[in-house]
C-alpha positions, 0 to 999 in steps of 0.5 A: 961310772962318771967316765962312762957318762962322759964318754956317752955324752961325747958320743952323743954330740959326735953322732949329732954332728955326724948326722948333720954333716955326713956327705949322703942321706944313707949315712945320715940315717945310720948316724941317726939310728946310732944316736937313738940307741945311745940316747936310750942308754942315756935314759937308762943312766938317768933312771928313766927306763920307760923313756928308754924303751920308747926311744929304742923302739920308736925313736931309733928302730921304727923311725929308722925303718921309716927313714930307710923306707923313704930313702928307698922310694927316692931315685938313687941319685937323690938318695946319695946326694950330699945333705949339704954341698961341699961348696956351701960347707966351705963358704963363710955363711955356713961357718957364721951360721954354724957358729951362731947356733953353737954359741946359742946352744952354749948360752942356753946350756949355761942358763939351764945349769944356773936355773937348776941351782935356783930350784927349791923343790925336787919337782912333782915326784913327791906329790905323784907318789902321794896320789899314786894309789888313786891312779889304779896302777903302780907305775908312776909313768903310766899313772901320768900318761893315762890318768893324771895327764891322759888328755896329752896321750889322747892328742898323741894318738890322734896326731898319729892317726892323722898322719896315717890318714894323710899317708893313705890319702896320697894313694895306694901302695902295691907291695911287690908279691915276689921280692928278691930276698938275700937268703931263702932262710929269711922268711922261715927265720922271721916266722920263727921270731914272730911269736916271740915278738908278740909275747914281748909286745903283750908282756910290755903291755901287761907290765905297764901297770906296775913296771916300765912298759905300756902301750907305746913300747908294746905297739912299737914291738908289734909294728916291728914284727909286721915290718919284719914280715913285710921285709921277709916277703909278705904282701899287703894286698888284702880283701875289702872285708879285711880292709873294713876291719883294718880301719877299725883297728887303726881307730880303736885306740882313739875311739876307746879313749874318747868313749871312756872320757865321754862316758865318765863325763856323762856319769858326772865324773868329768872327761877322763876323770876315773873313779878310783874303783874303776881306774885300773880296769879302764886303764887296762882297757885303754892300754890294750886298745891303744897298743894294738892301734899304735902297732897298726898305725906305725906299720901303716906309716912304714907301708907309706900308703893305703894297702892294695885291695884285691877281690879274693 
């Protein structure tokens, strides 16, 4: 497998170079998505399946969809405009800058390898396994994200919600009611796949307590189902009453997280310090609400603005 790992590492470097040097934005997005998929394989080889799921679903799939959505809103001339002009690429300043960053990257890599030689302990893995029964879950990644370092996860969800607020503040998006589809079979095929997307999403959410999964991969799959429905001809024009509930769906993940932390603090345990007998139930409640919110927020970012409201 060493040969496979070597080829995988070389392909990652080639795709990074391709993403930065390709002659148009469309090709750069394709190279970026390919890099994300291979990066997921690399995380699997490093025995980090949770990160691999997040990389494949969010880092490559949904981020690629967001980039394509942004690319589609650009004028055709700008979308096909070279990322770096050939005149700049052939100039001495470009090669001096590129050489500087390559030398810096090599020096940092050498320093990192030497720092690994000085490590005296295997990290926090042993301590995490000792404290795992107190977390309420069996998956160490979920224990870290939603118990031992839950404040970091709260901030991640808050940043994602802030991004949606900023996107919605830029105006209303009128999604076309009738779209030209490449095939009349596409809407039916997407509707057929949607229940399977929902099952996979709920499965990842449930598995997060004892196996690779959790709120972020689950929310990404949920958002992917919604984005496919939009691409298959669905519209985002909704009634004001549902708009009220949509805002609550977007915020419920952060609200439940903060409410749980404040309630525990009032009860005398500290902010997001779970008592051992309630830890499992609280983490499940937080994961369900966060998974739904993450799916809605990622889909909202793909739409790119506040959905159009009609009175029906």
